[in-house]
C-alpha positions in Angstrom: 39.6 -6.2 -44.7 39.3 -4.4 -41.4 40.6 -0.8 -40.7 41.2 0.3 -37.2 40.9 4.0 -36.2 42.2 6.0 -33.3 41.4 9.7 -32.7 44.7 11.5 -32.4 44.3 14.6 -30.2 45.9 16.6 -27.4 44.5 18.7 -24.4 45.6 22.0 -26.1 43.9 24.8 -28.0 45.3 23.5 -31.3 47.0 20.2 -32.0 48.3 19.6 -35.5 46.8 22.5 -37.5 48.1 25.8 -36.3 45.7 28.7 -36.6 42.6 26.6 -37.1 41.4 27.3 -33.5 40.1 30.5 -35.0 37.6 28.8 -37.3 34.0 29.5 -36.4 33.2 25.8 -35.8 36.1 25.4 -33.4 35.1 25.0 -29.7 38.5 26.1 -28.5 37.0 28.0 -25.6 36.0 24.7 -24.2 39.2 22.7 -24.5 39.8 23.0 -20.7 36.4 21.7 -19.7 35.5 18.2 -18.9 32.2 18.1 -20.9 34.1 18.9 -24.1 36.3 15.8 -23.8 33.5 13.5 -22.6 31.4 14.6 -25.6 34.4 14.1 -28.0 35.0 10.6 -26.5 31.4 9.7 -27.1 31.6 11.0 -30.6 34.6 9.0 -31.6 33.2 5.9 -29.9 30.0 6.1 -31.9 32.2 6.7 -35.1 33.7 3.2 -34.6 37.1 4.4 -33.2 39.0 2.0 -31.0 40.9 4.5 -29.0 41.4 8.2 -28.1 45.1 8.6 -28.5 46.3 11.6 -26.4 49.6 13.1 -27.3 51.6 15.0 -24.6 54.8 16.9 -24.3 56.6 18.0 -21.1 57.8 21.4 -22.3 56.9 24.5 -24.4 57.9 24.9 -28.0 60.5 27.7 -27.7 62.8 27.0 -30.7 61.3 29.4 -33.2 62.8 32.8 -32.6 64.5 31.5 -29.5 61.5 32.1 -27.2 58.1 30.7 -26.3 56.3 33.9 -27.5 55.1 32.4 -30.8 53.8 29.3 -29.1 51.9 31.3 -26.6 50.5 33.8 -29.2 49.4 31.0 -31.5 48.2 28.5 -28.9 50.7 26.0 -30.4 50.2 23.1 -28.1 50.1 25.6 -25.3 48.6 25.8 -22.7 48.6 22.0 -22.2 46.5 20.1 -19.7 47.6 16.8 -18.1 45.9 13.9 -20.0 46.4 11.3 -17.3 44.1 13.2 -15.0 41.1 13.2 -17.2 40.9 9.6 -18.4 38.8 8.0 -15.6 36.1 10.5 -16.3 36.2 9.7 -20.1 36.1 6.0 -19.4 33.0 6.5 -17.2 31.3 8.3 -20.1 32.0 5.5 -22.7 31.7 1.8 -22.8 34.5 0.3 -24.9 36.6 3.2 -26.2 40.3 2.8 -25.2 42.6 5.6 -24.1 46.2 6.0 -25.2 48.4 8.1 -22.9 51.7 9.6 -23.8 54.2 9.4 -20.9 57.9 10.1 -21.0 60.5 7.7 -19.7 63.0 10.5 -19.5 61.2 12.6 -16.9 59.0 10.1 -15.0 60.2 7.8 -12.2 59.3 4.2 -13.2 58.0 3.2 -9.8 55.5 6.1 -9.7 54.4 5.7 -13.3 53.8 2.0 -12.9 51.4 2.7 -10.0 49.6 5.4 -12.0 49.1 3.1 -15.1 48.0 0.2 -13.0 45.5 2.5 -11.3 44.2 3.7 -14.7 44.0 0.1 -15.9 41.8 -0.7 -13.0 39.6 2.4 -13.3 39.1 2.0 -17.0 38.4 -1.7 -17.0 41.6 -2.4 -18.9 41.1 0.2 -21.6 44.4 1.9 -21.2 47.5 2.2 -23.5 50.9 3.7 -22.9 52.5 5.6 -25.8 56.2 5.3 -24.7 58.3 8.4 -25.6 61.7 9.6 -24.6 60.9 13.3 -25.3 62.8 15.7 -27.5 62.5 19.2 -26.1 65.3 21.3 -24.5 62.7 23.3 -22.7 61.5 20.1 -21.0 65.0 19.1 -20.0 65.7 22.5 -18.4 62.5 22.7 -16.5 62.6 19.2 -15.3 66.1 19.4 -13.7 68.6 18.8 -16.5 70.9 21.3 -18.1 70.3 19.8 -21.5 68.7 16.8 -23.2 70.2 13.4 -22.8 71.7 12.5 -26.3 69.2 10.8 -28.6 70.5 7.3 -28.7 71.4 7.3 -25.0 67.8 8.3 -24.2 66.7 5.0 -25.8 69.4 3.0 -24.0 68.1 4.4 -20.8 64.5 3.7 -21.9 65.3 0.0 -22.4 66.3 -0.2 -18.8 63.2 1.8 -17.8 61.0 -0.7 -19.6 62.8 -3.6 -17.9 61.9 -2.0 -14.5 58.2 -1.5 -15.6 57.9 -5.1 -16.8 59.3 -6.4 -13.6 56.7 -4.3 -11.7 53.7 -5.1 -13.9 54.4 -8.7 -14.8 56.6 -10.3 -12.1 56.1 -8.6 -8.7 52.5 -9.7 -7.8 51.2 -13.1 -8.8 47.7 -13.8 -10.1 45.5 -14.6 -7.1 47.6 -12.7 -4.6 44.7 -10.5 -3.6 42.5 -12.8 -1.4 40.4 -10.4 0.5 39.6 -13.4 2.7 37.5 -12.3 5.7 37.6 -15.7 7.4 41.4 -15.7 7.6 41.9 -12.0 7.8 44.3 -12.1 4.9 43.9 -9.5 2.2 47.0 -10.1 0.1 49.0 -13.3 0.3 52.5 -12.1 1.1 53.9 -15.3 -0.4 52.7 -14.1 -3.8 54.3 -10.7 -3.6 57.9 -10.4 -4.7 60.4 -7.5 -4.6 61.9 -6.9 -8.0 65.4 -6.3 -6.7 66.4 -4.1 -9.7 69.8 -2.4 -9.7 71.0 -1.2 -13.0 72.9 1.6 -14.7 70.2 4.2 -14.4 67.6 2.8 -12.0 67.6 1.1 -8.6 64.2 -0.2 -7.6 64.5 -2.9 -4.8 60.9 -3.3 -3.7 57.6 -4.7 -4.8 54.9 -3.2 -7.0 52.7 -0.8 -5.0 49.5 -1.5 -6.9 48.0 -5.0 -7.7 47.8 -5.9 -11.4 45.0 -4.4 -13.5 43.0 -6.3 -16.1 45.9 -6.0 -18.6 48.8 -6.1 -16.2 51.0 -4.1 -18.6 49.0 -1.5 -20.5 48.9 -1.9 -24.3 52.2 -0.5 -25.5 52.3 2.1 -28.3 55.6 3.3 -29.7 56.3 6.0 -32.3 60.1 6.0 -32.8 61.1 6.4 -36.5 64.9 7.0 -36.2 67.1 3.8 -36.5 67.4 3.6 -32.7 63.7 4.4 -32.2 62.7 1.6 -34.7 64.8 -0.9 -32.7 63.1 0.3 -29.5 59.7 -0.3 -31.2 60.8 -3.8 -32.2 61.8 -4.6 -28.7 58.7 -3.2 -26.9 55.9 -2.0 -29.1 52.5 -3.8 -29.7 51.2 -1.0 -31.8 53.5 1.3 -33.7 52.6 4.9 -34.9 54.2 5.8 -38.2 54.0 9.1 -40.0 54.5 9.9 -43.7 52.4 11.4 -46.5 53.8 8.7 -48.8 52.3 5.2 -48.5 55.3 3.8 -50.4 57.8 5.2 -47.8 55.7 3.7 -45.0 55.6 0.4 -46.8 59.3 0.1 -46.5 59.3 1.0 -42.8 56.4 -1.5 -42.1 58.1 -4.3 -44.1 61.5 -3.7 -42.5 60.0 -3.5 -39.0 58.0 -6.7 -39.4 61.2 -8.5 -40.6 63.0 -7.2 -37.5 60.2 -8.5 -35.3 60.6 -11.9 -36.8 64.3 -11.8 -36.2 63.6 -10.8 -32.6 61.5 -14.0 -32.3 58.2 -12.0 -32.1 55.2 -12.7 -34.4 55.5 -9.9 -37.0 51.7 -10.0 -37.6 50.9 -9.5 -33.9 52.0 -5.8 -34.0 49.6 -3.2 -35.4 50.8 -0.2 -37.4 48.9 3.0 -37.5 49.5 5.9 -39.9 48.5 9.5 -39.2 45.9 11.1 -41.4 43.7 14.2 -41.5 40.4 14.0 -43.3 38.3 16.8 -44.7 35.0 15.4 -45.9 31.6 16.7 -47.2 28.6 15.5 -49.1 30.4 16.1 -52.4 34.0 16.5 -53.6 33.4 20.2 -54.5 32.1 20.9 -51.0 35.0 19.2 -49.4 37.5 21.2 -51.5 35.6 24.4 -50.6 36.0 23.4 -47.0 39.7 22.9 -47.4 40.0 26.4 -49.0 38.1 27.8 -46.1 40.4 26.2 -43.6 43.4 27.7 -45.4 42.1 31.1 -44.7 43.0 30.5 -41.0 46.5 29.1 -41.5 49.1 30.8 -39.2 52.6 30.5 -40.8 54.5 31.6 -37.7 52.7 29.1 -35.6 53.3 26.3 -38.2 57.1 27.1 -38.1 56.9 27.1 -34.3 55.4 23.6 -34.4 58.2 22.5 -36.8 60.8 24.0 -34.6 59.4 22.2 -31.6 59.5 18.9 -33.4 62.9 19.2 -34.9 64.9 21.6 -32.8 65.6 23.8 -35.9 64.8 27.5 -35.8 63.7 28.8 -39.2 62.9 32.3 -38.1 66.0 33.9 -39.7 65.5 32.3 -43.1 63.6 33.6 -46.1 60.5 31.8 -47.3 62.3 30.5 -50.4 65.4 29.2 -48.6 65.9 25.4 -48.7 66.2 23.6 -45.4 69.6 22.2 -44.9 70.3 18.6 -43.8 71.2 19.2 -40.2 71.6 17.0 -37.2 69.5 17.4 -34.1 69.0 15.8 -30.7 65.3 16.4 -31.0 62.8 14.5 -33.1 65.1 13.2 -35.8 62.4 11.5 -37.9 60.4 14.7 -38.1 63.4 16.6 -39.5 64.4 13.8 -41.9 61.0 13.9 -43.6 61.9 17.3 -44.9 65.7 17.2 -45.3 66.1 13.8 -46.8 63.2 13.6 -49.2 64.7 12.4 -52.6 61.6 13.8 -54.5 61.7 17.4 -53.3 63.9 20.1 -51.9 61.8 21.7 -49.2 61.7 25.5 -48.7 60.6 27.3 -45.6 57.4 28.2 -47.3 56.8 24.5 -48.3 57.3 23.4 -44.7 54.9 26.0 -43.3 52.2 25.2 -45.9 52.5 21.4 -45.4 52.5 21.5 -41.6 49.6 24.0 -41.4 46.8 21.5 -41.9 47.2 18.1 -40.4 50.9 18.1 -39.5 53.1 15.5 -41.3 50.6 12.9 -42.4 48.4 12.7 -45.6 45.6 15.1 -46.0 42.6 13.3 -47.5 39.8 15.4 -49.0 36.6 14.3 -50.7 33.2 12.9 -50.4 32.7 9.8 -48.2 33.3 7.3 -51.0 36.5 9.1 -52.1 37.8 9.3 -48.6 37.2 5.6 -47.9 38.7 4.7 -51.3 41.9 6.6 -50.3 42.1 5.1 -46.9 41.8 1.6 -48.5 44.5 2.5 -51.1 46.8 3.9 -48.5 46.4 0.8 -46.3 47.0 -1.6 -49.2 50.2 0.1 -50.4 51.6 0.9 -46.9 50.7 -2.3 -45.1 49.4 -0.4 -42.1 46.5 -1.8 -40.0 44.8 1.5 -39.4 45.0 5.3 -38.9 45.4 7.8 -36.1 43.0 10.5 -37.3 43.8 14.1 -36.5 41.1 16.8 -36.7 42.0 20.2 -38.3 39.0 21.9 -36.7 37.9 20.3 -33.4 35.6 18.7 -32.7 33.9 19.4 -36.0 36.1 17.1 -38.1 35.5 14.2 -35.8 31.8 14.8 -35.9 31.9 15.0 -39.7 33.8 11.7 -39.7 31.0 10.1 -37.7 28.4 11.7 -40.0 30.0 10.9 -43.4 32.8 8.4 -43.2 31.6 6.0 -40.6 28.4 5.0 -42.6 30.5 4.3 -45.7 33.0 2.3 -43.7 30.2 0.2 -42.2 28.5 -0.2 -45.6 31.7 -1.8 -46.9 32.3 -3.9 -43.7 35.6 -2.2 -43.0 35.1 -1.2 -39.3 35.8 -3.7 -36.5 32.7 -4.9 -34.7 32.0 -3.1 -31.5 32.3 -5.5 -28.6 29.0 -6.5 -27.0 30.6 -7.1 -23.6 33.4 -5.4 -21.6 36.8 -6.1 -23.1 40.3 -4.7 -22.6 41.9 -2.4 -25.2 44.4 -5.1 -26.0 41.6 -7.5 -26.8 39.7 -5.0 -29.0 42.6 -3.4 -30.8 44.9 -6.4 -31.2 42.4 -9.2 -31.2 44.5 -10.9 -28.6 44.0 -11.9 -25.0 44.1 -9.2 -22.2 47.8 -9.8 -21.4 51.1 -9.5 -23.3 51.8 -12.3 -25.7 54.2 -15.0 -24.5 56.7 -13.9 -27.2 56.9 -10.3 -25.9 60.2 -9.6 -24.2 58.5 -8.6 -20.9 57.2 -12.2 -20.5 60.7 -13.6 -21.0 62.2 -11.8 -18.0 63.1 -14.1 -15.1 61.9 -13.1 -11.7 64.8 -12.3 -9.4 65.6 -14.9 -6.7 64.5 -13.8 -3.2 
């Protein structure tokens, strides 16, 4: 058995554990410095992680109380730096760690984003992944030129065409061997091997050729995290690695099984796609010390900030409800899967207090607490039941929890032979994470697109 790990983080004061930036071991005052992120990248690479997965949002969480005040006061994913800017420096500080970047198809022009990802693929030696999102914040829509969000399912319809444009640019515009750099003939790029994509669709018109020559992977490794019915279909159509979230391995098992069946129906190899579950780990030398650490963390929980995070995810404002009120089953154009976890749970009726306590440490994934053996036992159990291939690990206190993973969990994983072997030569992220070649598989829809006639 092999378990793959990604570090799940964000260029913010606090990511998934509101209030924990106040913990004495937090280095929150350094979150906007380069050395903090280069050191963290080196830590998770030594720990055996495959990738640093950087979340991103294009807006402020302003649902709770109807303003952004709580987000600002609690540092709830605010302020937020641009993760795409920092990656080349992190790649220079590491040797094989990959970098997953979240970029929204709703607010980025495909032609410009394709150039940026191709550039990053070159500068990282092919260690780049794209977490494809459609975004879910009204604040982002307003600040980026829309009066309101595009409706949920329409965002995905538009995203399908967006990906078609990206595939044409990445895969079909510039042939292998087009860059000659031939000093004797004076030809740098063979114009016969460069092709305009001639795309004209419902949402996008892109007539010309790709601006940047293909990187080592051509198309970056494709992550997807949609959990709504429409989002799951989008994942089947495009994803190579799928990020799933639930504290219940049994619920994840159904999602993983259904998605693999849908992949087979879509004529894709169902075992070629990797599934990653979110988890937060609190570990110490003994179970008692780990539980004591958890209780210490709980002293820093910030309820208002937790509900601000929940409101940002779901579009639902709980500020006017009492702590014992049960959350109603409401519809939203925001993150539907995040809301459904609390409103459609057959085993529990979630109160406002329940939500705040659950979100406060580690967000929506399982919280694993114990000594190294117990932690690894639980990771193995969760993997066996759910069918996931690995975990996106979130740190409650940063970077301390990643450092403690390296100190306590990594040796136990290595002792049991559960970590993938670190590559002994430069490889792309697709090769190291998927155990495939550097390019998209032949059964991926991007490879089936026909090049437009000239």
